[in-house]
N, C-alpha and C positions, 0 to 999 in steps of 0.2 A: 885827663880825659884822652881817650884814644883817638888817633887820627883816623880818617875814613879808610885809608889803606890797611892800617892795623886792624880796624874793626872788621873790615871785610875778610882779612886773614884769619882773625879769631873766629868769625862766623863760619868760614870754610872749614877750619879745623874742627869746630864743634860739630858741623854737619858730618864731617868724615868720621868723627868718633861715634856719633849716633848711628851712622850707617854700619860701622864696624860692630857696634854693640848689637844691632839688629841682626847682622849676619851671624854673629856668634850665638845669639839667642835662637836663631832659626836652626843652626847646626846642633846646638844642645838639644833642641826639641826633637830633631831627627834622631839623634843618638839615644835620647830617652825613649822615643817610640820604638827604636830597634831593640833596645834592651827589654822593654815591656813585651814586645812581640816575641822575642827569644824566650823570655821568662814564661809567657803564656804557652808557647809551643812546648817548652820543657815540662810545664805543669800538666799539660794535656796528656803526657805519657809518663807521669810519675805515679807512685803508689797511691797518692791522695786522690787521684782522678778516677780510680776504679769505682764503678757504681754497681747498683743492684743487678742491672741487666748483664754486666760483664760477669759477675760472680754466679748469676743464675745459670750460665751455660756450663758450669763445671759439673763433673761427675760426682756420684756418691763414691768416695774413695774406698770405703770399706767394701762396698758391693763389688766394685771393679777389681779390687785385690782378690777377693774370694773367687770371682768368676775366672780370672786369669790363673790363679793358683790351681784351681780344679782342672782347668784345661791343660796346664803343664804337667800336673800329676798323672794325667791320663794319656799322655803322649805315647805312641807306639815306638818301639826301638827303631823302626824304619824312619819315622819322622825325626827322631833324634839324629840318626845317621845322616839323613839328607840335610838337616840343618848344619851339622858340623862340616859336611862336604861342601856346602854352599860357600864357605869362606874362601875357596880357591879363587873366586872371581875378584876378590879384593887384593890379591897379590898380582893382579894383572892391570892393564890400563888400555883404554880405548885407543890411545896414541900409538900402541904397538900391536897392530892386528896380527902380525906374524906370531907373536907370543900367544895371543888369544887363540889363534887357530891351532897352534901346537898343543896347547893345554886342553882345549875344548872341542876341537874339530872344526871342519869347514863351516858348519852351521852354528858358529859360536854365539850368534845373537840370540837364537832361541834357547840355547843352553844357559845363557846369562839370565833370560827371563824365568826359566825354570828354577834356577838357583835363587833368584830373588823371591819367588813364591815360597820356596822351602825356608829361606832365611827369615823373611818377614812374617811368615805364618807362625813362627815361634818367638822371634825377638820382640814382636809387638806385645806379647803377653808378659815377657820378662820385664820390659820397660814399664808395663802397667802395675808391676809390683812396687814401683817407686813413683817419683814425681815427673817422669818423662813419658807418661801414657800417650802424649801427643807426638811422640817419636822425634822430638828435637829439643836440644838445649838452646834456649832462646838467646838473643842478644841481651847483654846486661843493660837494661833500661833504667833501673833504679837500684842503687846499692843496698837499700833497705829492704827490698822486696825478695820474696822467696822465688824459687824456680818457677812455680806455677803462676805467681803474680807477674813475673817478668814475661812469661808467655802471653798472659792477657794483655799486658802493656804493649808488647810488640804487635799482637793481633789488632789492637786498637790503632796502632801506627799504620798497619797495612790498610785498614779501612779508610783512614784519613788520606793516605798517599794516593789511593786509587779513586778517591772521591765517592765512596760507596754511599748510596742513598736508597730509600724505599722505592721498590719497583725495579731495582737493578737485578740483572741476571749475571752471575759471576762464575767463572770456572776455577776450581781448585785442582791444580795439576799435581798429582801425587798426594791424594787426600787422606791417606792413612785411615784411622779409625773414625774419621768424620767429626772429630771434636772441634777442630778449628772452624769447620763449616757451621757447626751448631752455634759457636760463639758469634759468628758473623750474622746469622739469621736471627739470633736472640737479641743481640745488642742493637741491631738495626731492623726492626720489624718491617716486613715487606720485601726484604732481600731474599732471593732464591739462589742457592749455591748448587752447582753441578760438580761432583767430584769424580775423578778417574784415578784408578790405581791398578797396578798389575797383580795384586794379591787378593784373591777371592775371600780369604779369611777376614782381612781388614774391611773389605767392602761390605761383607755381611754384617759385621759389627757396626759399621757406619749407618747402614740402613736401619738396623734395630734401634740404635741410640737416637737417631733423629726422628724415627716414627714414634718412639715413646714420648717425645716432646712435641709431637704434632707439628713438626717443622716441614716446610715444602721442599727441602733439599732432596736431590736424587744422586745416586752413585752408580758408577759403571766400571766393570772390570775391563781394563784396556791398557796395553803397553804402549807408551809413546815412542817405542822403538819400532813400532809397526804402523807407519802412517798409511792412509790419512787418519786424522782424528775424526770421530763419528759425529761431526757437528756441521751445521750450515755456515755459509759465508756470513760474516758480520753478525753472528748470533749473540755474542756476549758483550756486556757493557764494561767488563773489567776481568782481570785474571790475576791470581796470585799463586805462588808455589813456595814451599819451604823445604829446602835441603833435599831436593830430588834430582837435580840436574846432572849430577855426576853419574847417574844411572843411564843417561842418554848417550848413545853412541855418536849421533850427528846433531850437534846443537844448532848449527845454521839451518838445517832442514826442519828441525822442530820449531824454531822461531818463525820460519816462513809459514808453517801451519798455524801457529798462534796468530800471526799477522792476519791470516785469512779469516779466522773465526771470530776476531774481535772487531767491534765497530770502529769507524773513524773517530778519533778523539779519545778512544779508550786508553786507559792506563793499565800497565802490568807491573806487579811487584814481585821481585825475585830475591829470596834469601838463600844463600848457599855457601858451601865451603869453597875456599880458594887457597892456592899456594901463593904466599906473599913474596914480594921482591927479595926479602932477606933470606929466603930458602936457597941453599946452595946444593945443587944435585951432585957436586963433586966432593962434598964434605961427608965423610963416612958416618960420623955421628948423626948428622941430620938425615941422611938416607935411611939409617937404621930406625930412627924415630918415625919417619914417614912409613916405613914398612910395618911398624907396629900400630900406628894410629889409623891407617886406612881401613883395616878390618873393623876396628872399634866403632868408627863412625859410619861404616857401610858405604864407602866411597869407591867407585870404580875409576871414573875419570878424574883428572887432576887439573881443573881449570885454573886460570889466573884471572885477576880483575880485568886485565886487558883482553884476554881471549873471550871472556864472558861478554864484555861490552861489545867486542867486534861481532860476535854471533848475533847479538841483539840488533846492532846497527845494520848488519848485512841484510836483515829481513825487511828493513825500512823504518824501524822504530827510531825515535829520537830519545836518547838517554837524558833524563832530567835529574837523576840522583845516582851516584855511585860512590859508596862509602862503607866503612865498617860501622855497623849500627850500634855496637857496644860502647858504653861510656868508657872513654880512655882507650878504646880499641882492644879491650881485653875481656874475654869470657871466663878466664881462669877461675874467678870466685865461684861461678855457677857450676863449672865443670867439676871443681873440687868438691862442692856440696853433693853433687850426684854421685861422684866416685866414693866418697866417704860413706854415704848411705848404703850403696850396694856392697861395699866391702864389709860393712857391719852385718848386712843381711847374709852375706856369704858365710860368715862364721856361724850364724844360727842354722843355716841350711846344712852345712857340713856336719854340725853336731847332730841334727835330726836324721841325716842319712846314716851317720855312724850308729845311731840308736835304732836304725831300721824303721824309723817312723816316716821316712820319705823314701821313694824309690831311688836307686843309685844314679839314674840319669840326671837328677837334680844337681848332683855334684858336677857332672860334665857341663851342664848348661851354665851354672853360676860361675864356674872356673873360667870358662871362655868369656863370659860377659865382663868379668872384673879384671881381665888380663892386663890391660895397658892404659888404665885411666890416668895414671900419673905421667905417662908419656904424652898424652893429650894435653894435660896441664902444662907440661914443660914446653911443648911446641907453641902453645898459645902465648905463654909468658915470653918466649924468645921471639915472638911475632913472626914465626915462620909460616903459620897457617891461621886461618880462622874459619869458623862455621857461621859467622854472623856478617858476611859481606852482603850488602843490600844494594840492589839495582832497581830503580824505578824508571820505566820508559813509557813513551806515549806514541800511539799510532796517529800520524798527522791527519788533520781534516782534509777531505778531498773535495 
C-alpha cells in the first residue's frame, strides 16, 4: 500500500500526464483543423470545384474562332504593318526614359498607347484562335486542368480574395475582351463589373459579348497612363487586374488613383509578370532570353515582387498576400501547352498560305506569334520570371 507522500506523488504525476494528453489532443485538433481548412481552400480552387455558373461564362469556341479568323483574314496591309511596328515598345523599358525618347520621341507616352492599340487590335484575335482568348496564361491552379479551366479557377480565386458578393461594384483594370468580367457577373449574380482598356477593338467586343448575355457590366476606352481615372472617390467595392501593369509608366501614381476610387476596406487583386530574384542582368544568356520573352508576353516595364509591393504600399494599401499563385511556382506546363498548340496551328496556316488559300499576311502574323514560346518556358523553369505573381492588398478602414 502506498504511503500518503507516494500517493500524492502518483496523483500529481497522473494529473500531469492527463494535462499533457489534453494539451496534445488540443494541439492535434488545431493541426487537424488547419489541415482541413487548407484542404478546403485547395478544393475550392481545384478542377472538381468548377460548377455550372463558372462554365456558363465561357464562349462558344467555334463561333469565336470563326469571328477572329475572319477578322484576321480581312486585315489591311496597314494594320499588319502597324502591328509589326508596335513590337518596338517591348524592346524598351519604362525604367529607361532616355531610350524611350530616343526611339519614340519626346511624346513617347502617347506613342506607346498608339502602339498598344495597334498590337492588341490584332493579337487579341490571334489569341482567340486558341485557348488564350482571355489574353493571359493563368497560374497553374490544378495540374489536371486545361488552360481554360485554370483560368476559371484563378478567376474564382480572385473573387474569393476580394470578397466579391452580390451588389458589389468592381473595376477590371485592363479588361481585354470582357470575358473575365462576364465570368464574375455570371458566377456571382448581382455583381457589376466596370472594365477599362486602351484598345477600342477589345472594348467593342467586351460590350457585345456582355450584352449578348444580358449582363450589367460596362466598358470604357481609357489609358491608365493618362490620369485621372474617370471615376468618383470611393466608387468601387473591389478591383482586380490581370497582367496589365507592365504597360503602366508610373505604378505609384496609378495605385494612388486606385486608392482614391475604391472604398475603405476594399480589396484589390493583382496578377502580373515580374522578374524574380534569380534573374541576373549581367548574365548574357539570361539577358537574351529576356529580350526574346518580353515581346511575346507584351511587357514594357519589368517590375519585381519588391517594386510591385512598394508601389502598392506607397499609395496606402496594406498587402495581405504576395506570392506566386502557380502550384510549385511554375507555369511552364501551361505555357508549353499553349506553345505546342500554336506551333501546330502555324504549320497548318503556312500550308494554306503556300496553297494561296490564305492571304500572305497570315504567315507574318503566325510567325511572329510563335517566335519565342520555348524561351518563355525556359525562363519559367529557371525561375527567372513568372507571369503568375499575385498580390492582394486592402485599403484600410478610415
